[in-house]
N, C-alpha and C positions, 0 to 999 in steps of 0.2 A: 511384175514378173514373169511369175511360172508359170501368170493363165495366157501371158503375149509365148514363151514359149511353149505351150502344149499345140496354143492354135495353131504356128507354124509350123511344128510335128502333122499337125490333120494336115494342112493343104498340102506341105509336101510332100506328103505319105505316100500317094501314088508312088512318086520321083522311084520310092524306097519298093519296090514290087516283086520278086520275083517271078522271074519266066516262065518258073511252073503255073505257078496256078496264076487265077484267069485275077483281071479286078477287080471283077462280082463280085465274087467270093472277100476277099482277099477284103475289099471292105468295110466297115461295119455298116451297115443297110444289108449289105450279102449272106454275115453271118449273122443278125441277126434274122433276115430269111429265110433263115435254114434251120436254125440250133431253138430260138428264143422260141418256141412253143414244148422245147425235150421239155421231158421229168427224167431226174438222174438217179441209176439203181442205185450204184457200187463209190463206198467215201470213202479213199488209205491212202497210202503208199506207194499200191500197186494198186492201184488202177490197173483193168484190162486200156494194152496202149505206152501204160509209161513205162524208160526201156531203166535196165538197173544193171547191168554190166557192161564190160568189155568186150566186144564182140573178134573172141580173140581167142587161144588158148592157149597163149603162148603166157607166162613167168614174168604180167606185169600187174601194175596193180597203180587204180587213174584213182590220187589227191586230188578233194573238193571241198570249195572255201566258198564258204556262204558270207554279203557281210550283206544284214538285211537293211539296219538302216531303222530310224523311232530316237524315243529319245534317249533308255536308256541302252542302245543295240546301236552307235551309229563309232565306237570307240577305232581304234587300227593301233591291230597284233603289230608292231615295230618287229619285234625278237623275230615271229616268226618268217617274216615274208622277207627278210632279210637273210637267215638263215636256206631256203629255198634257191636264194642270191645266192649263195656263196657257197653253197652244194651242188651250184645248177642242176634241181633239181622240178622239174618238168612239175604244174597244178594246170587245173580251169579251179576261176575266177566265177559263183554265182555273184553281181551286185545289182544291191533293190534303187531306183533311183533314189529315193531317205540316201540309202549311203552317198550316191553319187555326188547330189545338190549339198552334203553336206562337208561334204568328202574333196572339192571338186584339183585340184592340184595332185591328190595322191593318188584318181583315178589317171591321173594322165598319167604319172607313171610308169601306175603298175599298166595299164596300157599301152605304151608303149612298146614293154618289158618282152622281148624277146620268148624267157619259157614259161607266158602266162597269156590264156587267153579269162573271154572275158564271154561270160555268159552274163542268159536276162536272172534274175529273182523278183521279179516283178516293179511298176512304179512302188508302192507301196507296203509292198509284203504280208498278200495276199493271202492268205486260200483257196485257190482254185475251186467255186463251189458257184450252181447254176441261181443257189435257193437261198444263199448267207447260213453255209452251215461256221461251226466254226474248230478249232484245233488249237490246242494249249492256248484256252482262252483269248485265241483273234478270231474278231470275227473276220468270218470270209466276206467277199466276191459275189454278190446279191439277186446279180440279171447274168443272163449273156450281154448284153452290151457295157457290164460290168466288168466281168473278165475279156471281153475284148482291151478295155483301156489299162487294166494292167498288162493283160499281154502286151500287148503291139503299143504302147506310149514308151514306153521301158524299152523297145530292142529299140526304136524307131529314135530318140537320146542317145543309148546308146552309138548306134551307124553315124547319127549328124555331132558325135562332138573324141570319133576313134575312123570313123572310112570303114566299118566291115557289121553289117548287119552275124546277132547271134544267132549260131542255128540251135542252143538248145535252149530248155526253159524249164526251170526249178519253181515251186510256189510257192510261197512265205509256206512254211511249216513243213512243207513238205507233199500235206496232202491239196488231192484234188478229187475230181468222180471228174469220168469218163466224159461226160457231155465238154468237160476244158478238153480233154486229151483231143482232143477235137475239131474244137477250136484252135487248138500248135497245129495240128495237124495239114488240115485246113489255111493257113495262115503262114507254114512253109520250117516248122519249126520240131523239134524231139521232146517228149517232158523225161526229165529226169528223174533221180530221185538220185536209189543209192542202194548196195549191198550189204555192205557197211557203216555199221549207228560208229561216227569216230571218237563222235565225244557227247554227246545225247546233251547238243544243244551246250557246249562249253560251260558244261555239267560235271566234267566226270575230270576224277585225280589223275595227275604225273602216271602213279601206279593204271592206271583202268587208260587211259593215252594209249601206255606203252601195249598194253596184254590184251588192247586191239587191237593198232593192227600189228602185234608178230602172227598173230591170228590168225589174217587174213587170209581168203584165197585167190588165187587168180586169178585175171579179170574184171574184182572187185571193186566199186564207184567210190572210195570212201570217205560221206560227207563228217565237214568240221567246217569249222566258224572258222577265221578273222576280224569279228570282229567283239570281242574282246580283252583286250591286253589281259584285263584280270583271272585269267582265269587259267590253266595249267599246260594248255591243249598243245602251245609250241615246245614247255619245258619234255610234257611226253611223248610228244612227234622226233622231237629235236633226238635221245637215247633208240627212239625206238630204228631208227633209220640205217644209218649204218649196219644194225647185224642185220637188217632186210635185207642190203648192198651183199653184206659177207653169203646168204646165203642166192644170193640167182639173182632177189628183185629190179626187173625199172622200176621209170617211174614213167608216168608218158599223161600224157594231156586227152580229154576225150577222142576228141577229131583227131588224134594216129589213128586208133581202127576200126569204129564208129560203136552200134551200140548195138548188145538184142534185148 
């Protein structure tokens, strides 16, 4: 079933090409012809071309939540999402293909909600590497072809399910090389990591989450997780946000201001 789904995506993918890029570049063959022989020089969360802040000086924060997916990371923090909904707080959700497969009904609900925008966290939540580098013990993509599959297959999957193709891509673990960024740009995406590590992979205590949010400067992109209901991310956020509102902060989707 999954193999059939991806074959269908590849057949239909020319229909989803953006008009701003040539189909030759946007095909896998086009990407391979340009990038396959390149050797990456950078590796990390903030390599050249990665976006980490909102493009504004206004007193706003972008709350972004990863849904990573996998044997131990396909949970759903319902308390977190319910709080955002009840308080009408906008957020950007970076969702992997593995998490979508594990939570199809929840994904549909999130995608239909006007408070949230759905963005691309890769098919298999892999660090985005042209040579198989690892981050946090997770082996990354091993070639330009794998980068294309990791990035584009999930984008097409999200478009097939929602009718909207993602604009932003965050690699699994937020690690990538500069070749990954250039491939993303050629496909019409921006690579987004963060300026504030909001919950350190859902490992922070409630107090740490709260203090991190309190200290976030204006225009920050805050990275947290919505796939670990056992974590204290939701509790820390629930305590921090009322005070941030009193201080005049507003919470926005990434697309409201764009990135820098």
